[in-house]
N, C-alpha and C positions, 0 to 999 in steps of 0.2 A: 709295090712288087712283093711277092711272097718271099719270106725268109726260107732258105733251103737248109735242111738239117739232115745229116746222115747219122744213123745209130747202128753200130755193129752189135751182133748178138741180141737182136731186137725181138726175137720170137718168144722169149720166156724170161722169167726172173727179173733182175734189175732192169734189163733192157726193155722189157715189155712195160713194166711199171713206169719207166722213164718216158716211153712213147705216149702213154696215156696222160701223164702229167703235162707233157709239152703241148699236147693238143687242148688240154683244159686251159692252159695259159694263153695259147694263140691258136684258135680253131681254123685259121686260114694258112697255116704252115704248109710248105711242101716237105713232107716227111718221107725220107727214103730209108727203108728197112734193109739193112745189110745182114743177110742170114745165110747159113749153110744149107738149110733144108727149105726148099722152095714151097713145098706143100704147106708146111707150118707157117711160113711167111704169108702165103695167100690167105690162110684162115685168119691170121692176126690182122692183115690188111682189111679184110671184109668186116671184122668186128670193129675196128677203129673207124672205118667210114660209116658204119651204121650209127655210131654214137656222135660222129663229127662229120656230117655230110658236106660241109663247106671246105673241108681240108682236101689236100691233094696228097695221096699216099702211094708211093711207088716201091718197087722191090729191086734190089740188085743181089744176085747170088754170089756169095764169096765165102771161102773157107780160109781164114787167116793162118791156118797151119799148112797151107799149100801155096807156095809163092806163085805158081802159074795161075792159080785161081785169083790171087791178089792182083796180078798184072792184068788179067782179063777184066776183072771188075773195075780196075782203075781206068782202062781204056773206055769201057762202057760209060762210066760216070763222066769222063771228060767229053764224051759225045753228047751226053744229056744236059749237062749243067755248064753254065758260064762261070759260076762261083758257088762255093759252099760257105754258108755263114757260120755254121756250127757242126763239128764232128765229135760225136760221143764215142770214144774208143772203149767199148764195154765188153766185147766178147772175151771169154776166158775159160780156162778149164782147171780143174784140180783132180787129176786122174787117180782112181783107186786110193782115196785117203784112208790111212790107217791110224787109229787112235793108240797112242803110246800109254798103255794102262799104268805102267810103272811110274812114268812122269806125272800122270794124272793124280794118282794116290799120294805121291811124294809132294806134289804142289798143294793138295788139299789141306795139308797140315803145316803149311809154311806161311810166312808173311807175304808171299808173292801170289797168293791164291787169286786175288782180284785181277792182278796183272796177267796171270796165266789164262783166265777165262776171257779176258777182254782182248787178248792178242793171239791166243792159241800157241804162244811160243813154246816150242819143245813138245807140243802135244800131237802134232800132225806130221806124218811122213807120207810120201807118195812114191809110187812106182812109175818113173818117167819112161818114155819110149823115144825112139828115133824116127823122125818123119822121112818121107820120100826125098826131102831136100837135104837129108843128112844132118839135121839139127835136132836138138832136144825138143820134144813136143810141147812141153809147157812154155819154154822160152819162146819158141816160134809163134805159138798161139797167142800168148799173153803180151808179148813184147815185140818181137822182130817182125812178124806179119803186119802189125799196126805201124811199125816204123817204116817199112817199105811202102805201105799205103800212103802215109804222109808224104814221103818223098815223091811218089808218083802223082799225087794230087796237088802238089805245090802250085801249079798254075791256077787251080781253083781256090786256093787258100791264101795266097800271098798277094794282097792288094793294099798298099800302104794308105790309100785314100779311104778305105773302108775295111777295117780289120776283121779277121775271122778268128774263131775260138776253137781250140781243142780241149775236150774235157775227158780225162782218163778215169776209169773206175779203178781206184786203188783198194787197199784193204788194211785193216788194223793188224793183219798178220804180216804186213811188210816190215821185215826186220833187217837192219843193217848187218847184224851178226850172221845172217844167212847169205849175204851177198859178197862176192869176191871178184875184183876186176880181172884176176888171173883165170877165173872160171865163170865168165858171165852167163853161161848156159846152165850152170849148177850141175854139170855132168858128174861131179864127184861127190855131190851131197844128197841128202834125203828129204830136203824141204824145198823143192823147186818152185812151188807156188809162192811161198814167202819170198824167196829170192827174186822171182819174176815181178812181184808187186813192189818190192823195193826198187827194182830196176825201172819200173814205170815211174816211180816218184823222181828218180834221178833223171830219167829221160825228159820228163816235163820241165825240169829246171834247165836242162841243156837246150831244149827246144826254144825256150824263152831267150836264152843268151844268143842263140844263133839265128832266130827268126823274127824277133820283135821288130827289128829294123825294116823287115819286109812286110809287116802288117799281120803277122800271125802270133797269137798268144795262146799259152797253154796253162792248164790248171788240172789238179787232181781232186777227186771227191772220194770220200770214204762212206759208203752206205751203212756201215755198222752191221750189227747182227740182224740178218734177215732170213726168213724161212724160205729157202729156194731149193731146187733140185740138188744143188751143190752141197748146201749145208745138211740137208736131210740124208746125204750119203755118208755123213760123219756120225751124227747123233739123231735120234728120233725127234720129231717136231716138238713134242711136249717138253723135252729137255731144254730146247732153245728158248722156250717161253719163260723158263725159270732163270735164264742168265741175263743179268743187267749189263747192257753194253756201256763201255767207257770208250769214247771215241776221241782220238787225237791224231794229228799228223806230226811226225817228228821233224825237227830241223834238219835240213839237208846240207851236205858239204858240196859247194859249187864246184870245187876243183875235181872231186870224185865224179860229179855229174858230167863234167866236160870230158874227162878221160873215158868214161863209159860211152859217151856219145861218139868219140873218135874211134873207139873199139867197134861200135856198131857200123860206122862208115867203112872201116876196113873189112868187116865181115860182109857188108853189102857188096863191096867190090868183088870179093872172092866168090860169093854166091852168084852174082850176075855173070862173072866169067865162066863159072861152071855150067850155068844154064846155056850160055851162048855156045860153049864147046859141045854140050849135049845136043843142042838143036842142029848144030853144023854137022855132027856125025850122023844124025838121023836123016 
């Protein structure tokens, strides 16, 4: 029986590279591309099938910054699949990244220069926006949309006799100093991407504590410095080739992870109630 793998953000960058590697490792996978742009997804699907004709590659259109889209995609996936063996939660955004020139030059002449370039701590600020769901865009795209997706796909993921695996794309820019339980959406800060990636790390820990007994396991991966559309929006490609990546994942506080998970559950209840009220009024 073919293994079923779902990859969000599969049409470019890390997601596309991941899809290619997965098919190189197992060319008989059923690989489902979860993408916002269907035309891009169709082009990627055709290219993947051309190089791996024995694979089964399908598409589900989903925008994780839009909860209605997440609900629709979840219903579609539950109709198509009996189970999902692996889900790569990779889709993410870093909107309008701005380089803090003052912090850059200050860091160049300090002992923290390697740390600064390896984590981008203090270097990058972003201008976040509010989505149609009333949430911060970076938080909803990078964290909450995926959290709802997991909740909705639980029937396909939770089989104690044959475990499934979640794999989140984290970042070296995930910094505890940018995350606050009292402001999990980072609405009052200027580094929502860093906050969201630390939230992803926390959420993975909490998922293991809450779902391992049901046969679902979670882990995070850090791809390091890669030249993608996201990074090229910050610095030119030639600059990135000069930077030596130092990759590590920090130790996580399980109590903080559990509190964050409970906060997400409360937010989920509020969002679902709001959507039901809106649908009832319409």
